[in-house]
Structure formats: C-alpha cells, structure tokens
C-alpha positions as a Python dict, from the first residue, in 0.01 Angstrom:
ca = {
    (1, 'M'): (0, 0, 0),
    (2, 'E'): (43, 362, 102),
    (3, 'Q'): (235, 660, -25),
    (4, 'D'): (320, 937, 223),
    (5, 'G'): (52, 805, 456),
    (6, 'L'): (-221, 812, 188),
    (7, 'A'): (-377, 492, 53),
    (8, 'Q'): (-317, 436, -317),
    (9, 'L'): (-584, 532, -566),
    (10, 'S'): (-786, 214, -621),
    (11, 'D'): (-917, 101, -959),
    (12, 'Q'): (-1273, 170, -847),
    (13, 'E'): (-1190, 520, -721),
    (14, 'F'): (-1014, 603, -1048),
    (15, 'R'): (-1313, 480, -1252),
    (16, 'V'): (-1549, 698, -1044),
    (17, 'L'): (-1323, 999, -1097),
    (18, 'Q'): (-1298, 932, -1472),
    (19, 'T'): (-1677, 919, -1508),
    (20, 'F'): (-1733, 1219, -1283),
    (21, 'L'): (-1492, 1449, -1472),
    (22, 'E'): (-1610, 1338, -1814),
    (23, 'E'): (-1973, 1411, -1727),
    (24, 'L'): (-1902, 1753, -1577),
    (25, 'I'): (-1630, 1906, -1795),
    (26, 'G'): (-1586, 1653, -2074),
    (27, 'V'): (-1226, 1567, -1987),
    (28, 'K'): (-1158, 1203, -2066),
    (29, 'L'): (-889, 1071, -1832),
    (30, 'T'): (-719, 770, -1987),
    (31, 'D'): (-552, 506, -1774),
    (32, 'A'): (-219, 663, -1873),
    (33, 'K'): (-323, 973, -1675),
    (34, 'R'): (-351, 783, -1349),
    (35, 'A'): (-5, 884, -1223),
    (36, 'L'): (-82, 1247, -1309),
    (37, 'V'): (-407, 1230, -1110),
    (38, 'I'): (-226, 1089, -808),
    (39, 'S'): (49, 1351, -821),
    (40, 'R'): (-200, 1638, -849),
    (41, 'L'): (-460, 1522, -597),
    (42, 'S'): (-260, 1347, -325),
    (43, 'K'): (-115, 1672, -190),
    (44, 'R'): (-461, 1830, -178),
    (45, 'I'): (-607, 1532, 5),
    (46, 'R'): (-332, 1551, 265),
    (47, 'E'): (-387, 1927, 302),
    (48, 'L'): (-751, 1856, 386),
    (49, 'K'): (-648, 1574, 622),
    (50, 'L'): (-874, 1328, 444),
    (51, 'P'): (-806, 953, 478),
    (52, 'N'): (-844, 849, 113),
    (53, 'Y'): (-951, 940, -239),
    (54, 'Q'): (-1307, 821, -185),
    (55, 'S'): (-1357, 1072, 97),
    (56, 'Y'): (-1228, 1343, -134),
    (57, 'M'): (-1476, 1241, -405),
    (58, 'D'): (-1754, 1257, -146),
    (59, 'L'): (-1642, 1609, -58),
    (60, 'V'): (-1632, 1748, -412),
    (61, 'Q'): (-1982, 1619, -482),
    (62, 'R'): (-2125, 1836, -203),
    (63, 'D'): (-1884, 2131, -201),
    (64, 'A'): (-1885, 2354, -513),
    (65, 'A'): (-1571, 2538, -408),
    (66, 'E'): (-1374, 2215, -374),
    (67, 'L'): (-1516, 2092, -703),
    (68, 'Q'): (-1354, 2394, -868),
    (69, 'V'): (-1025, 2309, -693),
    (70, 'L'): (-1050, 1962, -848),
    (71, 'F'): (-1108, 2107, -1195),
    (72, 'N'): (-810, 2339, -1149),
    (73, 'R'): (-581, 2060, -1035),
    (74, 'I'): (-676, 1821, -1314),
    (75, 'T'): (-697, 2048, -1618),
    (76, 'T'): (-368, 2095, -1797),
    (77, 'N'): (-245, 2439, -1903),
    (78, 'V'): (22, 2420, -2172),
    (79, 'T'): (43, 2735, -2382),
    (80, 'Q'): (273, 3005, -2509),
    (81, 'F'): (263, 3341, -2687),
    (82, 'F'): (206, 3333, -3064),
    (83, 'R'): (172, 2957, -3067),
    (84, 'E'): (91, 2801, -3408),
    (85, 'Y'): (173, 3119, -3596),
    (86, 'H'): (14, 2998, -3922),
    (87, 'H'): (-323, 3091, -3768),
    (88, 'F'): (-211, 3451, -3729),
    (89, 'E'): (-79, 3450, -4085),
    (90, 'Y'): (-419, 3330, -4209),
    (91, 'L'): (-590, 3612, -4021),
    (92, 'E'): (-355, 3872, -4166),
    (93, 'Q'): (-337, 3750, -4524),
    (94, 'T'): (-682, 3601, -4582),
    (95, 'L'): (-957, 3637, -4326),
    (96, 'L'): (-926, 3997, -4206),
    (97, 'P'): (-894, 4143, -4561),
    (98, 'K'): (-1200, 3936, -4658),
    (99, 'I'): (-1398, 4066, -4358),
    (100, 'M'): (-1304, 4427, -4431),
    (101, 'A'): (-1407, 4385, -4795),
    (102, 'N'): (-1749, 4252, -4697),
    (103, 'P'): (-1998, 4544, -4681),
    (104, 'A'): (-2202, 4370, -4410),
    (105, 'H'): (-1900, 4361, -4179),
    (106, 'N'): (-1731, 4681, -4291),
    (107, 'S'): (-2041, 4891, -4227),
    (108, 'K'): (-2039, 4790, -3859),
    (109, 'K'): (-1661, 4773, -3818),
    (110, 'K'): (-1695, 4522, -3534),
    (111, 'L'): (-1467, 4221, -3495),
    (112, 'R'): (-1547, 3954, -3237),
    (113, 'I'): (-1313, 3666, -3148),
    (114, 'W'): (-1344, 3392, -2884),
    (115, 'S'): (-1044, 3222, -2727),
    (116, 'A'): (-1245, 2927, -2597),
    (117, 'A'): (-973, 2766, -2385),
    (118, 'C'): (-753, 3062, -2300),
    (119, 'S'): (-558, 2897, -2018),
    (120, 'T'): (-327, 3155, -1854),
    (121, 'G'): (-386, 3420, -2119),
    (122, 'E'): (-104, 3384, -2368),
    (123, 'E'): (-342, 3314, -2657),
    (124, 'P'): (-584, 3609, -2611),
    (125, 'Y'): (-300, 3852, -2538),
    (126, 'S'): (-119, 3732, -2853),
    (127, 'L'): (-440, 3799, -3045),
    (128, 'A'): (-477, 4143, -2887),
    (129, 'I'): (-119, 4237, -2981),
    (130, 'F'): (-159, 4104, -3333),
    (131, 'L'): (-491, 4284, -3387),
    (132, 'Q'): (-367, 4615, -3248),
    (133, 'E'): (-75, 4598, -3489),
    (134, 'F'): (-298, 4503, -3782),
    (135, 'F'): (-562, 4770, -3724),
    (136, 'K'): (-307, 5049, -3696),
    (137, 'K'): (-337, 5054, -4075),
    (138, 'H'): (-716, 5019, -4067),
    (139, 'P'): (-846, 5249, -3791),
    (140, 'G'): (-1203, 5272, -3672),
    (141, 'W'): (-1266, 4906, -3596),
    (142, 'N'): (-1407, 4793, -3262),
    (143, 'V'): (-1222, 4473, -3170),
    (144, 'Q'): (-1326, 4259, -2874),
    (145, 'I'): (-1191, 3925, -2755),
    (146, 'L'): (-1377, 3688, -2524),
    (147, 'A'): (-1132, 3463, -2335),
    (148, 'S'): (-1267, 3172, -2135),
    (149, 'D'): (-1154, 2864, -1950),
    (150, 'V'): (-1298, 2622, -1695),
    (151, 'N'): (-988, 2658, -1474),
    (152, 'T'): (-1028, 2957, -1239),
    (153, 'D'): (-662, 2953, -1132),
    (154, 'A'): (-557, 2988, -1495),
    (155, 'L'): (-813, 3265, -1548),
    (156, 'A'): (-684, 3457, -1245),
    (157, 'K'): (-334, 3456, -1391),
    (158, 'A'): (-470, 3556, -1731),
    (159, 'K'): (-660, 3852, -1586),
    (160, 'A'): (-351, 3968, -1395),
    (161, 'G'): (-144, 3954, -1715),
    (162, 'I'): (188, 3908, -1536),
    (163, 'Y'): (448, 3674, -1686),
    (164, 'D'): (806, 3581, -1612),
    (165, 'K'): (1095, 3606, -1857),
    (166, 'K'): (1067, 3247, -1974),
    (167, 'E'): (697, 3282, -2051),
    (168, 'I'): (742, 3587, -2277),
    (169, 'S'): (1047, 3448, -2459),
    (170, 'G'): (852, 3400, -2783),
    (171, 'I'): (754, 3766, -2816),
    (172, 'P'): (964, 3982, -3054),
    (173, 'Y'): (1147, 4261, -2872),
    (174, 'N'): (964, 4544, -3049),
    (175, 'L'): (626, 4401, -2945),
    (176, 'L'): (746, 4330, -2592),
    (177, 'K'): (856, 4690, -2557),
    (178, 'A'): (529, 4824, -2701),
    (179, 'Y'): (280, 4612, -2510),
    (180, 'F'): (442, 4516, -2179),
    (181, 'K'): (586, 4706, -1886),
    (182, 'L'): (852, 4586, -1643),
    (183, 'G'): (731, 4478, -1302),
    (184, 'V'): (843, 4652, -984),
    (185, 'N'): (866, 4554, -617),
    (186, 'E'): (730, 4199, -576),
    (187, 'N'): (697, 4170, -956),
    (188, 'A'): (1053, 4279, -1030),
    (189, 'G'): (1194, 4080, -1321),
    (190, 'K'): (848, 4005, -1455),
    (191, 'F'): (644, 4161, -1735),
    (192, 'K'): (288, 4292, -1721),
    (193, 'V'): (65, 4348, -2023),
    (194, 'K'): (-38, 4708, -2075),
    (195, 'E'): (-392, 4824, -2011),
    (196, 'S'): (-456, 4879, -2381),
    (197, 'L'): (-448, 4501, -2429),
    (198, 'Q'): (-651, 4419, -2121),
    (199, 'K'): (-928, 4654, -2234),
    (200, 'M'): (-975, 4446, -2548),
    (201, 'I'): (-1035, 4121, -2357),
    (202, 'T'): (-1321, 3997, -2142),
    (203, 'F'): (-1222, 3700, -1926),
    (204, 'R'): (-1488, 3466, -1791),
    (205, 'Q'): (-1531, 3107, -1682),
    (206, 'I'): (-1713, 2896, -1940),
    (207, 'N'): (-1749, 2519, -1934),
    (208, 'L'): (-1763, 2400, -2296),
    (209, 'V'): (-1950, 2087, -2189),
    (210, 'T'): (-2229, 2268, -2007),
    (211, 'N'): (-2590, 2167, -2074),
    (212, 'G'): (-2683, 2535, -2094),
    (213, 'V'): (-2617, 2786, -2370),
    (214, 'Y'): (-2285, 2964, -2405),
    (215, 'P'): (-2310, 3324, -2273),
    (216, 'I'): (-2239, 3483, -2609),
    (217, 'T'): (-2468, 3736, -2776),
    (218, 'D'): (-2281, 3890, -3072),
    (219, 'P'): (-2193, 3661, -3365),
    (220, 'L'): (-1825, 3571, -3380),
    (221, 'H'): (-1581, 3600, -3668),
    (222, 'V'): (-1325, 3357, -3523),
    (223, 'I'): (-1324, 3089, -3256),
    (224, 'F'): (-989, 2962, -3131),
    (225, 'C'): (-1025, 2625, -2957),
    (226, 'R'): (-677, 2483, -2982),
    (227, 'N'): (-544, 2165, -2822),
    (228, 'V'): (-869, 2105, -2635),
    (229, 'F'): (-1052, 1846, -2847),
    (230, 'I'): (-776, 1593, -2775),
    (231, 'Y'): (-921, 1562, -2423),
    (232, 'F'): (-1280, 1492, -2538),
    (233, 'D'): (-1447, 1190, -2696),
    (234, 'K'): (-1606, 1224, -3040),
    (235, 'D'): (-1961, 1278, -2913),
    (236, 'T'): (-1845, 1565, -2695),
    (237, 'Q'): (-1638, 1710, -2979),
    (238, 'R'): (-1941, 1694, -3211),
    (239, 'D'): (-2165, 1866, -2959),
    (240, 'I'): (-1913, 2147, -2905),
    (241, 'I'): (-1853, 2221, -3274),
    (242, 'N'): (-2229, 2224, -3338),
    (243, 'R'): (-2263, 2481, -3059),
    (244, 'F'): (-1975, 2679, -3206),
    (245, 'A'): (-2156, 2688, -3541),
    (246, 'N'): (-2450, 2863, -3377),
    (247, 'H'): (-2224, 3150, -3265),
    (248, 'L'): (-2021, 3206, -3583),
    (249, 'H'): (-2096, 3439, -3871),
    (250, 'Q'): (-2166, 3245, -4189),
    (251, 'D'): (-1815, 3326, -4310),
    (252, 'G'): (-1654, 3284, -3965),
    (253, 'V'): (-1383, 3028, -3894),
    (254, 'L'): (-1286, 2777, -3627),
    (255, 'M'): (-917, 2726, -3552),
    (256, 'I'): (-807, 2412, -3366),
    (257, 'G'): (-478, 2261, -3251),
    (258, 'H'): (-202, 2127, -3474),
    (259, 'S'): (-268, 1764, -3373),
    (260, 'E'): (-647, 1784, -3396),
    (261, 'S'): (-907, 1724, -3668),
    (262, 'I'): (-1286, 1739, -3687),
    (263, 'N'): (-1308, 1577, -4031),
    (264, 'S'): (-1439, 1246, -3893),
    (265, 'L'): (-1717, 1391, -3677),
    (266, 'N'): (-1989, 1402, -3949),
    (267, 'S'): (-2124, 1724, -3805),
    (268, 'A'): (-2465, 1849, -3910),
    (269, 'N'): (-2299, 2180, -3997),
    (270, 'N'): (-2077, 2038, -4273),
    (271, 'W'): (-1748, 2194, -4170),
    (272, 'K'): (-1483, 2211, -4439),
    (273, 'L'): (-1106, 2239, -4402),
    (274, 'I'): (-993, 2569, -4559),
    (275, 'G'): (-642, 2595, -4416),
    (276, 'Q'): (-404, 2420, -4181),
    (277, 'T'): (-635, 2322, -3888),
    (278, 'I'): (-877, 2600, -3996),
    (279, 'Y'): (-1243, 2516, -4061),
    (280, 'Q'): (-1548, 2693, -4197),
    (281, 'R'): (-1906, 2577, -4226),
}
C-alpha cells in the first residue's frame, strides 16, 4: 500500500528506526508512536525525492546534517512559560535562601543552573525572569543558566527568543512588560525577550545520551530535566542521573517532570525525594 506515492513504513523499517534512535539519543519509540513517525518523516522523504523509508535511513547514517534533521523531526517539544510552578516556589522559599545562608556559596555569590532539555526556551527564560526578580532583593550574585537540547531547530528558536501571543499567555502582565518588547515589521504582534535575559543564558546542543562527558565545568546548584525521562528506558535514566550527580553541588537538586519518578532506579548516588518531583543526593 502507498500513501501520497510513498510506500508505507514496514515493520522492519520501524524496528530499525526504533533501535537507531534509542542508541543515538536515547529516545524510545513505542509502537504507539508509529503514526507520529510517519506523519513527521513522510513529508521529508518526499522533499528529498527518496523512494522509501529504507533509503532515508541509509541517508541519515552517512549524512550528519540529515541525521540532525531526523532528530529535529522526531523529538517532541511541548513546553510553556512557568510550567510546574511548584519548582519555582521551592527555589524561592527553600533552596535559594539555603544557598545564600551557606558560607561556601555566599562567599562566591555564584549560582549555576542547567535546563537540560530546554526545548524552545520557555523554561530557561522563565528561570531568568524568576531569578532576576528574586535577586533584586539580594544584589551582587552572578547567575548563569546553561540551556541545552538535542533539537537544533528548537535551540534556534530559543536563542532568538521570539514568541507569539499564545506562547506568552502564561506570563503575568507586569513581568511581560518588564522583560519583553513588542516585535516590529515582520515580528509585529510577537514578543521578544530583552537582552538582559539573554545575557544570563548560554544555549548549546547537548545529547544527554552521549558516550562522552557533558561540557560542564562549574558545579551546578540546580538541574531541570523535566518531562524527558518518560522517553528513556530505565538503564538510560539511571546513566543520566548518575552523570547529573557528578555535576551537582553536594546540596544541589534535580527537578523532573510531574509524571516522572527516579525512585525505582536504585542509583548508586542514593537520590532522595525532598519535594514534589525534586530530588537531592
């Protein structure tokens, strides 16, 4: 059978794609994702005038640029500003006061946070807004956010920092007015984050499933990795949280998504649940 002139994705081709993506970026495509794969890849295959999915798989295995296109088409980007606000409340009410009261941290006045699956930027910009507001009362701190994703299309949008009205709907008006400016010309009707936020954030592509080390030098106080573990199997989850442990301060925390848990992973780092989807070693 064919759809729009393209042969259907065979069972064998889907199995090859499942294995390929899981090995390279850790994403575990269930059989329920098959329709999504077809909808996202069929158009690309027709654009390239390829006869079938197998020929596309052959291409991505020899063409790094097309491999990135595949990653970008398959990875899902669902996010919003100030999502899961209890994490921000924990920062404000518990973690940041604790960090400032710790002489080892207070003497350096450096705060380092990693948004480990930043998607199109809503999470790191929410953090930047929140932290600018918080540190108005506690000046002198150097705050830096690392924001990473495997999807280069999502990262490009994040770096640009331009959002439409629907995307910024969750931002209170006073914060929208303080940290965004209205677009002009081709961006009329859109909102762009101000430079003061962009200066706080370093965007870069990082594959959490890489065999190499994460490109992080300074110890981190917080790692946000929300709604990502649901796409990985338990072995991959365990490997990632063990890597995270190597980059966190002893009193640093890991924040994950509302539907996720690492309690069953039996990690060597003995993570403990200290708040709603908030963990510490």
